[in-house]
PyMOL CGO cylinders between C-alpha atoms (Angstrom):
from pymol import cmd
from pymol.cgo import CYLINDER

trace = [
    CYLINDER, 95.43, 191.02, 25.51, 97.83, 193.48, 23.87, 0.3, 1, 1, 1, 1, 1, 1,
    CYLINDER, 97.83, 193.48, 23.87, 97.53, 195.09, 20.45, 0.3, 1, 1, 1, 1, 1, 1,
    CYLINDER, 97.53, 195.09, 20.45, 99.73, 196.93, 17.96, 0.3, 1, 1, 1, 1, 1, 1,
    CYLINDER, 99.73, 196.93, 17.96, 98.53, 200.05, 16.16, 0.3, 1, 1, 1, 1, 1, 1,
    CYLINDER, 98.53, 200.05, 16.16, 100.52, 200.79, 13.02, 0.3, 1, 1, 1, 1, 1, 1,
    CYLINDER, 100.52, 200.79, 13.02, 100.41, 202.26, 9.56, 0.3, 1, 1, 1, 1, 1, 1,
    CYLINDER, 100.41, 202.26, 9.56, 101.49, 199.69, 6.95, 0.3, 1, 1, 1, 1, 1, 1,
    CYLINDER, 101.49, 199.69, 6.95, 104.44, 200.33, 4.68, 0.3, 1, 1, 1, 1, 1, 1,
    CYLINDER, 104.44, 200.33, 4.68, 104.18, 199.72, 0.99, 0.3, 1, 1, 1, 1, 1, 1,
    CYLINDER, 104.18, 199.72, 0.99, 105.50, 196.42, -0.27, 0.3, 1, 1, 1, 1, 1, 1,
    CYLINDER, 105.50, 196.42, -0.27, 108.62, 196.04, -2.37, 0.3, 1, 1, 1, 1, 1, 1,
    CYLINDER, 108.62, 196.04, -2.37, 106.48, 195.12, -5.39, 0.3, 1, 1, 1, 1, 1, 1,
    CYLINDER, 106.48, 195.12, -5.39, 104.28, 198.19, -5.08, 0.3, 1, 1, 1, 1, 1, 1,
    CYLINDER, 104.28, 198.19, -5.08, 105.13, 201.53, -6.64, 0.3, 1, 1, 1, 1, 1, 1,
    CYLINDER, 105.13, 201.53, -6.64, 102.11, 203.48, -5.39, 0.3, 1, 1, 1, 1, 1, 1,
    CYLINDER, 102.11, 203.48, -5.39, 100.76, 204.34, -1.99, 0.3, 1, 1, 1, 1, 1, 1,
    CYLINDER, 100.76, 204.34, -1.99, 97.24, 202.90, -2.40, 0.3, 1, 1, 1, 1, 1, 1,
    CYLINDER, 97.24, 202.90, -2.40, 97.35, 200.34, 0.43, 0.3, 1, 1, 1, 1, 1, 1,
    CYLINDER, 97.35, 200.34, 0.43, 99.06, 202.63, 2.94, 0.3, 1, 1, 1, 1, 1, 1,
    CYLINDER, 99.06, 202.63, 2.94, 96.29, 205.10, 3.81, 0.3, 1, 1, 1, 1, 1, 1,
    CYLINDER, 96.29, 205.10, 3.81, 94.94, 203.50, 6.95, 0.3, 1, 1, 1, 1, 1, 1,
    CYLINDER, 94.94, 203.50, 6.95, 95.92, 202.55, 10.47, 0.3, 1, 1, 1, 1, 1, 1,
    CYLINDER, 95.92, 202.55, 10.47, 95.57, 198.95, 11.63, 0.3, 1, 1, 1, 1, 1, 1,
    CYLINDER, 95.57, 198.95, 11.63, 95.03, 197.37, 15.02, 0.3, 1, 1, 1, 1, 1, 1,
    CYLINDER, 95.03, 197.37, 15.02, 96.33, 193.80, 15.35, 0.3, 1, 1, 1, 1, 1, 1,
    CYLINDER, 96.33, 193.80, 15.35, 96.53, 191.62, 18.43, 0.3, 1, 1, 1, 1, 1, 1,
    CYLINDER, 96.53, 191.62, 18.43, 99.77, 189.99, 19.49, 0.3, 1, 1, 1, 1, 1, 1,
    CYLINDER, 99.77, 189.99, 19.49, 100.02, 186.22, 19.90, 0.3, 1, 1, 1, 1, 1, 1,
    CYLINDER, 100.02, 186.22, 19.90, 99.20, 184.78, 23.31, 0.3, 1, 1, 1, 1, 1, 1,
    CYLINDER, 99.20, 184.78, 23.31, 101.07, 181.55, 22.62, 0.3, 1, 1, 1, 1, 1, 1,
    CYLINDER, 101.07, 181.55, 22.62, 103.60, 180.75, 19.91, 0.3, 1, 1, 1, 1, 1, 1,
    CYLINDER, 103.60, 180.75, 19.91, 102.34, 178.92, 16.82, 0.3, 1, 1, 1, 1, 1, 1,
    CYLINDER, 102.34, 178.92, 16.82, 103.02, 175.21, 16.54, 0.3, 1, 1, 1, 1, 1, 1,
    CYLINDER, 103.02, 175.21, 16.54, 103.70, 173.04, 13.53, 0.3, 1, 1, 1, 1, 1, 1,
    CYLINDER, 103.70, 173.04, 13.53, 101.11, 170.34, 12.91, 0.3, 1, 1, 1, 1, 1, 1,
    CYLINDER, 101.11, 170.34, 12.91, 103.08, 167.06, 12.61, 0.3, 1, 1, 1, 1, 1, 1,
    CYLINDER, 103.08, 167.06, 12.61, 101.11, 165.36, 9.82, 0.3, 1, 1, 1, 1, 1, 1,
    CYLINDER, 101.11, 165.36, 9.82, 100.92, 168.10, 7.17, 0.3, 1, 1, 1, 1, 1, 1,
    CYLINDER, 100.92, 168.10, 7.17, 103.51, 170.56, 8.48, 0.3, 1, 1, 1, 1, 1, 1,
    CYLINDER, 103.51, 170.56, 8.48, 101.02, 173.44, 8.64, 0.3, 1, 1, 1, 1, 1, 1,
    CYLINDER, 101.02, 173.44, 8.64, 101.36, 176.17, 11.23, 0.3, 1, 1, 1, 1, 1, 1,
    CYLINDER, 101.36, 176.17, 11.23, 98.43, 176.20, 13.63, 0.3, 1, 1, 1, 1, 1, 1,
    CYLINDER, 98.43, 176.20, 13.63, 97.26, 178.04, 16.71, 0.3, 1, 1, 1, 1, 1, 1,
    CYLINDER, 97.26, 178.04, 16.71, 94.23, 178.12, 19.01, 0.3, 1, 1, 1, 1, 1, 1,
    CYLINDER, 94.23, 178.12, 19.01, 94.35, 181.90, 19.25, 0.3, 1, 1, 1, 1, 1, 1,
    CYLINDER, 94.35, 181.90, 19.25, 91.63, 183.34, 17.00, 0.3, 1, 1, 1, 1, 1, 1,
    CYLINDER, 91.63, 183.34, 17.00, 92.48, 186.96, 17.80, 0.3, 1, 1, 1, 1, 1, 1,
    CYLINDER, 92.48, 186.96, 17.80, 95.54, 186.75, 15.57, 0.3, 1, 1, 1, 1, 1, 1,
    CYLINDER, 95.54, 186.75, 15.57, 93.18, 186.56, 12.58, 0.3, 1, 1, 1, 1, 1, 1,
    CYLINDER, 93.18, 186.56, 12.58, 91.53, 189.86, 13.51, 0.3, 1, 1, 1, 1, 1, 1,
    CYLINDER, 91.53, 189.86, 13.51, 92.83, 193.00, 11.80, 0.3, 1, 1, 1, 1, 1, 1,
    CYLINDER, 92.83, 193.00, 11.80, 90.84, 196.18, 12.31, 0.3, 1, 1, 1, 1, 1, 1,
    CYLINDER, 90.84, 196.18, 12.31, 91.27, 199.14, 9.95, 0.3, 1, 1, 1, 1, 1, 1,
    CYLINDER, 91.27, 199.14, 9.95, 90.84, 202.78, 10.96, 0.3, 1, 1, 1, 1, 1, 1,
    CYLINDER, 90.84, 202.78, 10.96, 91.25, 205.95, 8.94, 0.3, 1, 1, 1, 1, 1, 1,
    CYLINDER, 91.25, 205.95, 8.94, 93.30, 207.75, 11.62, 0.3, 1, 1, 1, 1, 1, 1,
    CYLINDER, 93.30, 207.75, 11.62, 95.59, 206.81, 14.48, 0.3, 1, 1, 1, 1, 1, 1,
    CYLINDER, 95.59, 206.81, 14.48, 93.37, 208.69, 16.91, 0.3, 1, 1, 1, 1, 1, 1,
    CYLINDER, 93.37, 208.69, 16.91, 90.36, 206.52, 16.01, 0.3, 1, 1, 1, 1, 1, 1,
    CYLINDER, 90.36, 206.52, 16.01, 92.35, 203.33, 16.58, 0.3, 1, 1, 1, 1, 1, 1,
    CYLINDER, 92.35, 203.33, 16.58, 93.62, 204.56, 19.94, 0.3, 1, 1, 1, 1, 1, 1,
    CYLINDER, 93.62, 204.56, 19.94, 90.14, 205.59, 21.11, 0.3, 1, 1, 1, 1, 1, 1,
    CYLINDER, 90.14, 205.59, 21.11, 88.73, 202.20, 20.06, 0.3, 1, 1, 1, 1, 1, 1,
    CYLINDER, 88.73, 202.20, 20.06, 91.41, 200.42, 22.10, 0.3, 1, 1, 1, 1, 1, 1,
    CYLINDER, 91.41, 200.42, 22.10, 90.77, 202.63, 25.14, 0.3, 1, 1, 1, 1, 1, 1,
    CYLINDER, 90.77, 202.63, 25.14, 86.99, 202.15, 24.91, 0.3, 1, 1, 1, 1, 1, 1,
    CYLINDER, 86.99, 202.15, 24.91, 87.39, 198.36, 24.86, 0.3, 1, 1, 1, 1, 1, 1,
    CYLINDER, 87.39, 198.36, 24.86, 90.12, 198.24, 27.56, 0.3, 1, 1, 1, 1, 1, 1,
    CYLINDER, 90.12, 198.24, 27.56, 92.79, 196.90, 25.19, 0.3, 1, 1, 1, 1, 1, 1,
    CYLINDER, 92.79, 196.90, 25.19, 96.39, 197.66, 26.06, 0.3, 1, 1, 1, 1, 1, 1,
    CYLINDER, 96.39, 197.66, 26.06, 98.25, 198.83, 22.97, 0.3, 1, 1, 1, 1, 1, 1,
    CYLINDER, 98.25, 198.83, 22.97, 101.48, 200.20, 21.57, 0.3, 1, 1, 1, 1, 1, 1,
    CYLINDER, 101.48, 200.20, 21.57, 101.66, 202.62, 18.67, 0.3, 1, 1, 1, 1, 1, 1,
    CYLINDER, 101.66, 202.62, 18.67, 104.33, 202.03, 16.03, 0.3, 1, 1, 1, 1, 1, 1,
    CYLINDER, 104.33, 202.03, 16.03, 105.06, 205.25, 14.18, 0.3, 1, 1, 1, 1, 1, 1,
    CYLINDER, 105.06, 205.25, 14.18, 105.69, 205.00, 10.44, 0.3, 1, 1, 1, 1, 1, 1,
    CYLINDER, 105.69, 205.00, 10.44, 109.23, 205.63, 9.27, 0.3, 1, 1, 1, 1, 1, 1,
    CYLINDER, 109.23, 205.63, 9.27, 109.86, 208.25, 6.64, 0.3, 1, 1, 1, 1, 1, 1,
    CYLINDER, 109.86, 208.25, 6.64, 111.38, 207.30, 3.32, 0.3, 1, 1, 1, 1, 1, 1,
    CYLINDER, 111.38, 207.30, 3.32, 115.10, 208.01, 3.38, 0.3, 1, 1, 1, 1, 1, 1,
    CYLINDER, 115.10, 208.01, 3.38, 116.04, 207.86, -0.29, 0.3, 1, 1, 1, 1, 1, 1,
    CYLINDER, 116.04, 207.86, -0.29, 115.27, 210.48, -2.88, 0.3, 1, 1, 1, 1, 1, 1,
    CYLINDER, 115.27, 210.48, -2.88, 114.35, 209.03, -6.26, 0.3, 1, 1, 1, 1, 1, 1,
    CYLINDER, 114.35, 209.03, -6.26, 116.31, 210.33, -9.21, 0.3, 1, 1, 1, 1, 1, 1,
    CYLINDER, 116.31, 210.33, -9.21, 115.76, 210.01, -12.90, 0.3, 1, 1, 1, 1, 1, 1,
    CYLINDER, 115.76, 210.01, -12.90, 117.67, 207.61, -15.12, 0.3, 1, 1, 1, 1, 1, 1,
    CYLINDER, 117.67, 207.61, -15.12, 119.32, 210.56, -16.85, 0.3, 1, 1, 1, 1, 1, 1,
    CYLINDER, 119.32, 210.56, -16.85, 121.01, 211.60, -13.60, 0.3, 1, 1, 1, 1, 1, 1,
    CYLINDER, 121.01, 211.60, -13.60, 123.29, 208.55, -13.98, 0.3, 1, 1, 1, 1, 1, 1,
    CYLINDER, 123.29, 208.55, -13.98, 124.97, 210.32, -16.90, 0.3, 1, 1, 1, 1, 1, 1,
    CYLINDER, 124.97, 210.32, -16.90, 125.09, 213.85, -15.50, 0.3, 1, 1, 1, 1, 1, 1,
    CYLINDER, 125.09, 213.85, -15.50, 128.47, 215.56, -15.92, 0.3, 1, 1, 1, 1, 1, 1,
    CYLINDER, 128.47, 215.56, -15.92, 128.49, 216.77, -12.28, 0.3, 1, 1, 1, 1, 1, 1,
    CYLINDER, 128.49, 216.77, -12.28, 128.01, 213.28, -10.93, 0.3, 1, 1, 1, 1, 1, 1,
    CYLINDER, 128.01, 213.28, -10.93, 129.46, 213.01, -7.41, 0.3, 1, 1, 1, 1, 1, 1,
    CYLINDER, 129.46, 213.01, -7.41, 130.38, 209.32, -7.66, 0.3, 1, 1, 1, 1, 1, 1,
    CYLINDER, 130.38, 209.32, -7.66, 132.76, 207.78, -10.16, 0.3, 1, 1, 1, 1, 1, 1,
    CYLINDER, 132.76, 207.78, -10.16, 131.78, 205.11, -12.66, 0.3, 1, 1, 1, 1, 1, 1,
    CYLINDER, 131.78, 205.11, -12.66, 132.09, 201.57, -11.38, 0.3, 1, 1, 1, 1, 1, 1,
    CYLINDER, 132.09, 201.57, -11.38, 132.42, 199.69, -14.65, 0.3, 1, 1, 1, 1, 1, 1,
]
cmd.load_cgo(trace, "trace")
């Protein structure tokens, strides 16, 4: 039984950071999912994949996994690489890029 500990990134449809303030522990799949032939639904016998534990800090999640003898990997969050600019900066006279239209 192996688990992932990670901090979720915000979705593409989300402008705020409301759902990104916690650390999650999720278990990896033991067996791959299979497609049910009649309806085409994806199914699995592994009920641990439905379990998602939330912790306020990474340290709490790691201590929980160690206490319960769960092997885990920690996925560090990536920093945002772009710097947002205002709409007015598109028309700035010291613009470094030329106009494309």
